[in-house]
C-alpha positions as CSV (number, residue, x, y, z in Angstrom):
1,M,8.0,39.2,12.7
2,A,7.7,41.6,15.6
3,D,11.4,41.1,16.6
4,P,13.7,42.9,14.2
5,A,16.5,40.6,15.0
6,A,14.4,37.6,14.0
7,A,13.2,39.3,10.8
8,G,16.8,39.9,9.8
9,S,17.8,36.4,10.6
10,I,15.1,34.9,8.4
11,A,16.4,37.0,5.5
12,K,19.9,35.7,6.1
13,L,18.6,32.1,6.4
14,A,16.7,32.4,3.1
15,A,19.9,33.6,1.4
16,N,21.8,30.5,2.6
17,P,22.7,28.3,-0.4
18,A,21.4,25.2,1.3
19,I,18.0,26.8,2.0
20,R,17.9,28.2,-1.5
21,T,18.5,24.7,-2.8
22,L,15.6,23.2,-0.8
23,F,13.0,25.9,-1.1
24,G,14.1,28.1,-4.0
25,E,15.2,31.7,-4.3
26,P,13.7,33.9,-1.5
27,I,11.5,36.5,-3.1
28,A,9.3,39.1,-1.3
29,L,9.7,37.5,2.2
30,D,8.4,40.8,3.7
31,Q,4.9,39.9,2.4
32,A,2.7,37.0,3.6
33,G,2.1,36.0,0.0
34,G,5.8,36.0,-0.9
35,F,6.7,34.0,2.1
36,T,4.0,31.5,1.5
37,V,5.1,31.0,-2.1
38,W,8.7,30.5,-1.1
39,R,7.9,28.1,1.7
40,V,5.3,25.8,0.1
41,G,5.1,26.8,-3.6
42,T,7.5,24.1,-4.8
43,F,5.9,21.4,-2.6
44,V,2.4,22.1,-4.0
45,A,3.8,22.2,-7.5
46,V,5.5,18.8,-7.1
47,L,2.3,17.2,-5.7
48,L,0.2,18.6,-8.6
49,A,2.8,17.4,-11.1
50,A,2.9,13.9,-9.7
51,W,-0.9,13.7,-9.7
52,A,-1.1,14.9,-13.3
53,I,1.4,12.2,-14.4
54,L,-0.4,9.4,-12.6
55,A,-3.9,10.4,-13.7
56,T,-2.9,11.0,-17.3
57,T,-1.2,7.7,-17.8
58,R,-4.0,5.9,-16.1
59,I,-6.9,7.3,-18.2
60,T,-4.9,7.2,-21.5
61,R,-2.4,4.3,-21.7
62,G,-4.0,2.4,-18.8
63,E,-7.5,2.5,-20.1
64,E,-6.4,1.7,-23.6
65,D,-4.3,-1.3,-22.5
66,T,-7.2,-2.8,-20.6
67,G,-9.4,-2.7,-23.7
68,R,-11.8,0.0,-22.4
69,W,-11.2,2.2,-25.5
70,D,-12.0,-0.6,-28.0
71,I,-15.7,0.2,-28.4
72,L,-14.9,4.0,-28.3
73,L,-12.4,3.6,-31.1
74,A,-14.7,1.4,-33.1
75,G,-16.8,4.5,-33.7
76,Q,-16.1,7.6,-35.8
77,L,-13.6,9.2,-33.5
78,P,-9.9,8.6,-34.5
79,L,-7.3,7.9,-31.9
80,P,-5.7,11.4,-31.9
81,T,-9.1,13.0,-31.1
82,V,-9.7,10.6,-28.3
83,V,-6.3,11.3,-26.8
84,A,-6.8,15.1,-27.1
85,R,-10.2,15.0,-25.4
86,H,-8.9,12.9,-22.5
87,L,-5.9,15.2,-22.0
88,A,-8.3,18.2,-22.0
89,A,-10.4,16.4,-19.3
90,V,-7.4,15.8,-17.1
91,M,-6.3,19.5,-17.4
92,I,-9.5,20.6,-15.7
93,L,-8.1,19.7,-12.2
94,P,-4.8,21.8,-12.7
95,A,-7.0,24.7,-13.8
96,V,-9.2,24.3,-10.7
97,S,-6.0,23.9,-8.5
98,G,-4.6,27.1,-9.8
99,G,-7.8,28.9,-9.2
100,A,-8.0,27.5,-5.7
101,V,-4.5,28.7,-4.9
102,T,-5.3,32.1,-6.1
103,T,-8.5,32.2,-4.1
104,V,-6.8,31.1,-0.9
105,L,-4.1,33.7,-1.3
106,L,-6.8,36.4,-1.9
107,L,-8.8,35.4,1.1
108,A,-5.6,35.7,3.2
109,G,-5.4,39.3,2.1
110,T,-2.3,39.1,-0.1
111,D,-1.7,41.2,-3.2
112,P,-4.2,40.2,-6.0
113,V,-1.6,40.5,-8.8
114,G,0.8,38.2,-7.0
115,A,-1.9,35.7,-6.1
116,A,-3.1,35.6,-9.8
117,V,0.5,35.2,-11.1
118,H,1.3,32.3,-8.7
119,G,-2.1,30.6,-9.2
120,A,-1.7,30.8,-13.0
121,G,1.8,29.4,-12.7
122,I,0.6,26.4,-10.6
123,G,-2.1,25.7,-13.2
124,L,0.3,25.9,-16.1
125,L,2.8,23.6,-14.5
126,G,0.0,21.1,-14.0
127,F,-1.0,21.5,-17.7
128,F,2.7,20.9,-18.7
129,F,3.0,17.6,-16.9
130,V,-0.4,16.4,-18.2
131,A,1.1,17.0,-21.7
132,V,4.3,15.3,-20.8
133,A,2.5,12.2,-19.5
134,G,0.2,12.2,-22.5
135,L,3.3,12.2,-24.8
136,T,5.1,9.4,-23.0
137,A,1.8,7.4,-23.1
138,Q,2.0,7.5,-26.9
139,V,5.7,6.8,-27.1
140,F,5.8,3.7,-24.9
141,P,3.4,0.7,-25.1
142,A,3.3,0.1,-21.4
143,R,1.8,2.3,-18.7
144,S,4.6,1.6,-16.2
145,T,7.3,2.8,-18.7
146,A,5.3,5.8,-19.7
147,T,4.7,6.8,-16.0
148,G,8.4,6.2,-15.1
149,T,9.6,8.4,-18.0
150,A,7.3,11.2,-17.1
151,V,8.4,11.0,-13.5
152,A,12.0,11.2,-14.7
153,V,11.2,14.4,-16.5
154,L,9.7,15.7,-13.2
155,G,12.8,14.7,-11.3
156,A,15.1,16.3,-13.9
157,G,13.2,19.5,-13.9
158,L,13.2,19.7,-10.1
159,L,16.9,18.9,-9.9
160,A,17.6,21.7,-12.5
161,R,15.7,24.2,-10.4
162,M,17.5,23.1,-7.2
163,I,21.0,23.4,-8.8
164,G,20.1,26.8,-10.4
165,D,18.9,28.1,-7.1
166,G,21.8,26.8,-5.1
167,L,24.6,27.8,-7.4
168,T,24.3,31.3,-8.7
169,E,26.6,30.7,-11.6
170,L,24.2,28.0,-12.9
171,G,21.1,30.1,-12.4
172,W,20.3,29.8,-16.2
173,L,19.3,26.2,-15.6
174,R,16.0,27.5,-14.1
175,W,14.9,28.6,-17.6
176,L,15.1,25.0,-18.7
177,S,12.9,23.7,-15.8
178,P,9.1,24.1,-15.4
179,F,9.7,24.5,-11.7
180,G,12.4,27.1,-12.5
181,L,10.0,29.0,-14.8
182,L,7.4,29.0,-12.0
183,A,10.0,30.6,-9.7
184,R,11.2,33.0,-12.3
185,S,7.7,34.5,-12.5
186,E,8.5,36.0,-9.0
187,P,5.0,36.5,-7.7
188,Y,4.6,39.3,-5.2
189,A,7.8,40.9,-6.4
190,Q,8.3,41.4,-10.2
191,N,5.1,39.4,-11.2
192,R,6.7,38.5,-14.5
193,L,4.6,37.0,-17.3
194,L,7.4,36.0,-19.7
195,P,8.3,32.7,-17.8
196,L,4.6,31.8,-17.7
197,L,4.3,32.4,-21.4
198,I,7.3,30.2,-22.0
199,L,5.8,27.4,-19.9
200,L,2.5,27.8,-21.8
201,A,4.3,27.6,-25.1
202,A,6.2,24.5,-24.0
203,T,2.8,22.9,-22.9
204,V,1.2,23.6,-26.3
205,V,4.2,22.1,-28.1
206,V,4.3,18.9,-26.0
207,A,0.5,18.5,-26.1
208,Y,0.6,18.8,-29.9
209,A,3.4,16.3,-30.1
210,A,1.3,13.9,-28.0
211,V,-1.8,14.2,-30.2
212,A,0.4,13.9,-33.4
213,A,2.2,10.8,-32.0
214,A,-1.2,9.1,-31.4
215,G,-1.8,9.4,-35.1
216,H,1.3,7.4,-36.0
217,R,0.9,4.3,-33.9
218,D,-1.4,1.3,-33.6
219,V,-4.0,0.9,-30.9
220,R,-2.4,-0.6,-27.8
221,G,1.0,0.0,-29.4
222,G,3.5,2.8,-29.1
223,L,6.1,4.7,-31.2
224,V,8.7,2.6,-29.4
225,A,7.9,-1.1,-30.1
226,A,7.8,-3.5,-27.3
227,T,10.8,-5.8,-27.2
228,D,10.2,-9.4,-28.3
229,G,12.2,-12.5,-27.9
230,R,13.9,-11.8,-24.6
231,R,14.4,-14.6,-22.2
232,P,11.6,-15.4,-19.9
233,R,12.1,-13.9,-16.4
234,V,10.9,-16.5,-14.0
235,A,12.4,-15.1,-10.8
236,L,10.0,-14.6,-7.9
237,L,7.2,-16.5,-9.6
238,S,7.3,-19.5,-7.3
239,S,4.5,-18.3,-5.0
240,V,1.8,-15.6,-4.5
241,E,4.0,-13.9,-1.9
242,A,7.1,-13.9,-4.2
243,F,5.0,-12.5,-7.0
244,A,3.7,-9.7,-4.8
245,V,7.4,-8.8,-4.2
246,R,8.2,-9.0,-7.9
247,R,5.4,-6.6,-8.7
248,M,6.6,-4.1,-6.2
249,L,10.4,-4.1,-7.0
250,R,10.4,-1.8,-10.0
251,P,8.2,1.0,-8.4
252,L,10.1,0.5,-5.1
253,T,13.3,1.3,-6.9
254,G,11.9,4.5,-8.3
255,W,10.6,5.6,-4.9
256,A,13.8,4.7,-3.2
257,L,15.9,6.8,-5.7
258,G,13.6,9.8,-5.2
259,I,13.4,9.6,-1.4
260,G,17.1,8.7,-1.1
261,A,18.2,11.6,-3.3
262,Y,16.1,14.1,-1.3
263,Y,17.2,13.0,2.1
264,L,20.8,12.8,1.0
265,L,20.5,16.4,0.1
266,I,19.0,17.0,3.5
267,G,22.1,15.4,5.0
268,F,24.5,17.5,3.0
269,T,22.7,20.7,4.0
270,T,22.1,19.9,7.7
271,M,25.3,21.3,9.0
272,S,25.0,24.5,7.1
273,V,21.5,25.1,8.4
274,T,22.0,24.1,12.0
275,D,25.2,26.2,12.2
276,F,23.3,29.2,10.9
277,L,20.5,28.7,13.4
278,A,22.9,28.2,16.3
279,D,24.4,31.6,15.4
280,N,21.0,33.3,15.1
281,P,19.1,32.5,18.4
282,A,16.3,35.0,17.6
283,L,15.2,33.0,14.7
284,A,15.7,29.7,16.6
285,D,13.4,31.1,19.4
286,E,10.7,32.1,16.8
287,A,10.9,28.5,15.4
288,A,10.6,27.0,18.9
289,R,7.5,29.1,19.6
290,A,6.0,27.7,16.3
291,G,6.6,24.2,17.6
292,F,9.9,23.4,15.9
293,T,12.3,22.9,18.8
294,S,16.1,22.3,18.7
295,L,16.5,23.3,15.1
296,G,20.0,24.6,15.9
297,A,21.1,21.0,16.7
298,V,21.6,18.2,14.2
299,E,19.2,15.9,16.1
300,G,16.4,18.5,16.2
301,F,16.7,19.5,12.5
302,T,16.6,15.8,11.3
303,A,13.8,15.0,13.7
304,T,11.6,17.6,12.0
305,L,12.4,16.4,8.5
306,F,12.1,12.7,9.5
307,A,8.5,13.3,10.6
308,L,7.7,14.5,7.0
309,L,9.0,11.2,5.7
310,A,5.6,9.8,6.5
311,L,4.1,11.7,3.6
312,P,6.0,10.1,0.7
313,V,6.2,6.6,2.3
314,G,2.5,6.7,3.2
315,G,1.8,7.7,-0.4
316,F,3.8,4.7,-1.5
317,T,1.6,2.3,0.5
318,A,-1.5,3.9,-0.8
319,V,-0.3,3.7,-4.4
320,R,0.7,0.0,-4.0
321,M,-2.8,-0.9,-2.7
322,S,-4.4,1.1,-5.5
323,A,-2.2,-0.9,-7.9
324,F,-3.6,-4.1,-6.4
325,V,-7.1,-2.9,-7.0
326,T,-6.2,-1.9,-10.5
327,A,-4.8,-5.4,-11.2
328,E,-8.1,-6.8,-9.9
329,T,-10.3,-4.5,-12.1
330,S,-8.2,-5.1,-15.2
331,H,-8.7,-8.9,-14.9
332,H,-5.1,-9.6,-14.1
333,L,-6.1,-11.5,-11.0
334,T,-8.9,-13.5,-12.5
335,L,-7.0,-16.6,-13.5
336,L,-5.0,-16.5,-10.2
337,S,-8.2,-16.2,-8.2
338,A,-9.5,-19.3,-10.1
339,Q,-6.7,-21.3,-8.6
340,P,-6.7,-22.9,-5.1
341,V,-5.5,-19.5,-3.7
342,T,-7.7,-17.8,-1.1
343,R,-8.4,-14.1,-1.2
344,L,-7.0,-13.8,2.2
345,R,-3.6,-15.0,0.9
346,L,-3.7,-12.7,-2.0
347,L,-4.3,-9.6,0.1
348,T,-2.0,-10.7,2.9
349,A,0.8,-11.1,0.4
350,E,0.2,-7.6,-1.0
351,L,0.2,-6.2,2.6
352,A,3.4,-7.9,3.5
353,A,5.2,-6.7,0.4
354,S,3.9,-3.2,0.9
355,T,5.0,-3.2,4.5
356,G,8.4,-4.5,3.6
357,G,8.7,-1.8,0.9
358,A,7.8,0.9,3.4
359,V,10.4,-0.3,5.9
360,A,13.0,-0.3,3.1
361,L,12.1,3.3,2.0
362,V,12.4,4.8,5.5
363,T,15.7,2.9,6.0
364,V,17.0,4.4,2.8
365,A,16.1,7.8,4.0
366,G,17.8,7.3,7.4
367,L,21.0,6.0,5.7
368,A,21.0,8.9,3.2
369,V,20.7,11.5,5.9
370,W,23.5,9.8,8.0
371,T,25.7,9.6,4.9
372,G,25.2,13.3,4.1
373,I,25.8,14.5,7.6
374,T,28.9,12.3,8.1
375,A,30.4,13.4,4.8
376,T,30.1,17.1,5.8
377,G,31.7,16.6,9.2
378,G,28.5,16.3,11.3
379,N,27.9,14.1,14.3
380,L,24.9,11.9,14.1
381,S,25.2,8.2,14.8
382,L,23.8,5.7,12.3
383,L,21.5,4.2,15.0
384,A,20.1,7.7,15.7
385,A,19.4,8.4,12.1
386,L,17.7,5.1,11.6
387,A,15.6,5.5,14.7
388,G,14.4,8.9,13.5
389,A,13.4,7.5,10.1
390,W,11.8,4.4,11.6
391,N,9.8,6.6,13.9
392,A,7.6,7.7,11.0
393,L,6.5,4.1,10.4
394,S,3.5,4.3,12.8
395,I,1.8,6.9,10.5
396,V,2.8,5.0,7.4
397,L,1.1,1.9,8.8
398,L,-2.0,3.9,9.4
399,S,-2.0,4.9,5.7
400,L,-1.6,1.2,4.7
401,G,-4.4,0.2,7.1
402,A,-6.8,2.9,5.7
403,A,-5.9,1.9,2.1
404,T,-6.6,-1.8,3.0
405,L,-10.0,-0.8,4.5
406,A,-11.0,0.9,1.3
407,T,-9.7,-2.0,-0.8
408,G,-12.2,-4.3,1.0
409,W,-15.2,-2.0,1.2
410,A,-14.8,0.9,-1.3
411,P,-12.1,-0.1,-3.9
412,R,-12.4,3.1,-5.9
413,A,-11.5,5.2,-2.9
414,T,-8.3,3.2,-2.1
415,A,-5.8,5.9,-3.0
416,F,-7.8,8.7,-1.4
417,A,-8.3,6.7,1.9
418,G,-4.7,5.7,2.0
419,S,-3.6,9.4,1.7
420,L,-5.8,10.6,4.6
421,P,-3.6,9.6,7.6
422,A,-0.3,11.0,6.2
423,T,-1.2,13.8,3.8
424,G,-4.5,14.6,5.4
425,G,-3.1,14.4,8.9
426,F,-0.2,16.7,8.0
427,L,-2.5,19.3,6.4
428,L,-4.8,19.2,9.4
429,L,-1.9,19.9,11.8
430,V,-0.6,22.8,9.7
431,T,-4.1,24.3,9.3
432,A,-4.9,23.9,13.0
433,D,-1.7,25.6,14.0
434,S,-2.2,28.3,11.4
435,I,-5.7,29.3,12.5
436,G,-5.3,28.6,16.2
437,A,-7.9,25.9,16.3
438,T,-8.9,24.3,19.6
439,G,-6.6,21.7,21.0
440,W,-8.8,18.7,20.2
441,V,-8.8,19.5,16.5
442,R,-5.0,19.4,16.5
443,Q,-5.0,16.1,18.3
444,L,-6.9,14.5,15.5
445,S,-3.7,14.5,13.4
446,P,-1.3,11.6,14.0
447,F,1.6,14.0,13.6
448,A,0.6,15.7,16.8
449,H,1.4,12.5,18.7
450,L,4.8,11.8,17.0
451,A,7.8,12.1,19.2
452,P,10.7,14.1,17.9
453,V,13.2,11.3,17.4
454,P,16.2,11.4,17.6
455,V,15.9,14.4,20.0
456,T,14.1,12.1,22.4
457,T,13.3,8.4,22.4
458,A,10.3,7.1,20.7
459,D,6.9,7.3,22.4
460,W,6.2,3.6,22.5
461,T,2.7,3.9,23.9
462,T,1.6,6.2,21.0
463,T,3.4,4.0,18.5
464,L,1.7,0.9,19.7
465,I,-1.7,2.6,19.7
466,M,-1.3,3.8,16.1
467,T,0.0,0.4,15.0
468,G,-2.9,-1.3,16.7
469,V,-5.4,1.0,14.9
470,A,-3.6,0.2,11.6
471,V,-4.0,-3.5,12.3
472,V,-7.7,-3.2,13.0
473,L,-8.2,-1.2,9.8
474,A,-6.4,-3.8,7.8
475,M,-8.4,-6.7,9.4
476,A,-11.6,-4.9,8.6
477,G,-10.5,-4.4,5.0
478,T,-9.5,-8.0,4.7
479,M,-13.0,-9.1,5.9
480,G,-14.6,-6.8,3.3
481,F,-12.3,-8.1,0.5
482,Q,-13.3,-11.7,1.3
483,R,-17.0,-10.9,1.3
484,R,-17.3,-8.8,-1.9
485,D,-17.2,-10.0,-5.5
486,L,-14.1,-9.6,-7.6
487,Q,-14.2,-6.2,-9.3
488,G,-17.0,-5.3,-7.0
């Protein structure tokens, strides 16, 4: 920064335990590459890890359970070989992602060695979670259980990194976490290769265990046998609408735990961060010029982070509609569709359940932030916290509407289409601000029209317009779903 006072302030802010917990240990902040890695490195790593888990369990356990591997396994290829080749195929994208990260950092003019170290670390982390998901897909006979276990490994690794960064005396925990190993490589500073070699070794061990486990189980089975003889669970089977809620409850619980834990941490660290910014006006002024106003106040800090809530909750709605399409293509809806149940009712029930789940998730986030702030002596009313969280729903509904549109007309693109308003809109806004794009480009992002609640009141005109667009998209998707063939 041009202002020495602001540059000194950001170094002090980065050393704050609360900030270290959220973003990791600050390394090489005097370089563009080091600052970029510190600010968004963990975020990119978590996104890649989550994708690796979902993709791996889908094309291994998911494809096997639906019977698509039957003909393949009837040939000469044994099950371990099939699993190994599928894992290798999924690992192509983490390799490409690592190369893309390196390329972008090089194009930005950063140090080539630091760019290569960070790109390699990102790729290796993706490899590791492909291997983890591949192993859980062999251990458990159900895709949902395999995915949930792999996500639990992701959460535990991220938590270990956060504790190790926030508490110096527990810094050794980072050596036990893939995210911690990524941070320990210290790109643009020490450029260490040892943590990356440890991560590579762990990936090889886990991948080998996955292939070996495949050779010790039956097709469509797992090392852990499915439980038999339990009492039938008939709750929420009385109607199509109740069944949609039942299908959503287990994933909703997982999403709620993850989002709630993160925003509870935000609440606990809010007072520490806002007090620091209030005492360092030079840094607060720099943030204001970048578009982040009132960060020195509790309302301003929470408003900024509540806007980001649209990303995970929008992702939840896209995943739920993608799961609906998967249930259709895997023939789980065939018998139900043969009953006197219209397609309109099927899709409407899924939309209602997904909307209710999204409202529940943003409410959990609002309650978590309020709890954390209140517990640390902060002053934010419960109504203000909930208003800030609910303000993100307009973008979430856009994601749901886009996913519904794809469900009706391009089912294979449901997850991608559903991610465009939230994830795509956020990346568009960040990119437009970073390169100084013309105003109309920035205005294409729905985040550019989101009011900073609870600093101000909600912009009801914008909220109603975005909600109206979401409804139109959903209606168009419903029309397409009624017209096309099942599994079409």
